[in-house]
VMD Tcl script that draws the C-alpha trace (Angstrom):
set ca {
  {0.00 0.00 0.00}
  {1.28 3.45 -0.87}
  {0.35 6.59 1.05}
  {0.07 9.92 -0.76}
  {-0.53 12.68 1.72}
  {-2.35 12.37 5.01}
  {-5.80 11.38 3.73}
  {-5.12 9.61 0.44}
  {-4.25 5.93 0.28}
  {-3.57 4.13 -2.98}
  {-3.63 0.33 -2.94}
  {-1.86 -1.96 -5.34}
  {-4.23 -4.02 -7.54}
  {-4.93 -7.66 -6.68}
  {-3.95 -8.99 -10.09}
  {-4.33 -12.73 -10.65}
  {-2.97 -12.58 -14.16}
  {-6.26 -13.32 -15.90}
  {-9.81 -12.02 -16.10}
  {-12.64 -14.07 -14.56}
  {-14.50 -16.36 -16.94}
  {-17.75 -14.93 -18.25}
  {-20.78 -16.49 -19.91}
  {-23.33 -15.22 -22.42}
  {-25.34 -12.13 -21.48}
  {-29.13 -12.31 -21.34}
  {-29.42 -15.93 -20.18}
  {-32.55 -16.70 -18.15}
  {-33.00 -19.34 -15.44}
  {-34.03 -22.69 -16.94}
  {-36.67 -23.31 -14.23}
  {-40.15 -23.15 -15.84}
  {-41.84 -19.86 -14.96}
  {-38.68 -18.18 -13.61}
  {-37.69 -14.97 -15.37}
  {-34.47 -14.28 -13.46}
  {-31.64 -13.09 -15.70}
  {-28.43 -14.91 -14.84}
  {-25.17 -13.14 -14.11}
  {-22.46 -13.30 -16.76}
  {-20.32 -14.91 -14.02}
  {-22.86 -17.68 -13.21}
  {-21.93 -20.81 -15.16}
  {-25.12 -22.60 -14.07}
  {-28.32 -22.80 -16.11}
  {-30.32 -21.94 -12.98}
  {-30.56 -18.94 -10.67}
  {-29.57 -19.30 -7.00}
  {-33.17 -19.99 -5.91}
  {-33.57 -22.89 -8.37}
  {-30.06 -24.36 -8.38}
  {-30.28 -28.11 -7.69}
  {-28.84 -29.00 -4.29}
  {-25.57 -30.88 -4.43}
  {-23.49 -32.59 -1.78}
  {-20.97 -30.18 -0.33}
  {-17.54 -30.92 1.07}
  {-15.49 -29.13 3.66}
  {-12.30 -27.81 2.09}
  {-9.39 -30.12 2.65}
  {-11.53 -33.20 3.20}
  {-11.36 -36.11 0.81}
  {-14.35 -37.89 -0.64}
  {-15.28 -41.10 1.14}
  {-14.85 -44.15 -0.89}
}
mol new
graphics top color blue
foreach p $ca { graphics top sphere $p radius 0.5 }
foreach p [lrange $ca 0 end-1] q [lrange $ca 1 end] { graphics top cylinder $p $q radius 0.2 }
display resetview
C-alpha cells in the first residue's frame, strides 16, 4: 500500500494474471416460470433460488470411498 498525503491511500491491484470467466449475457433461469436473468459470471443454467442441491464438502476433506 502506498500513502500519498495524510488522507489519500492508494492500494496496489490484486492482479491474478487473468480475467474471470464470463458467460453469455441475457441468459434466463431454466426453471419453468422463472424470469431471473443470470449473471455473466454464473456458469449454471439456474438462478440461485432454483439451483439443484448438491453434496458439499469441507475444504481439505477427501471424498469417502
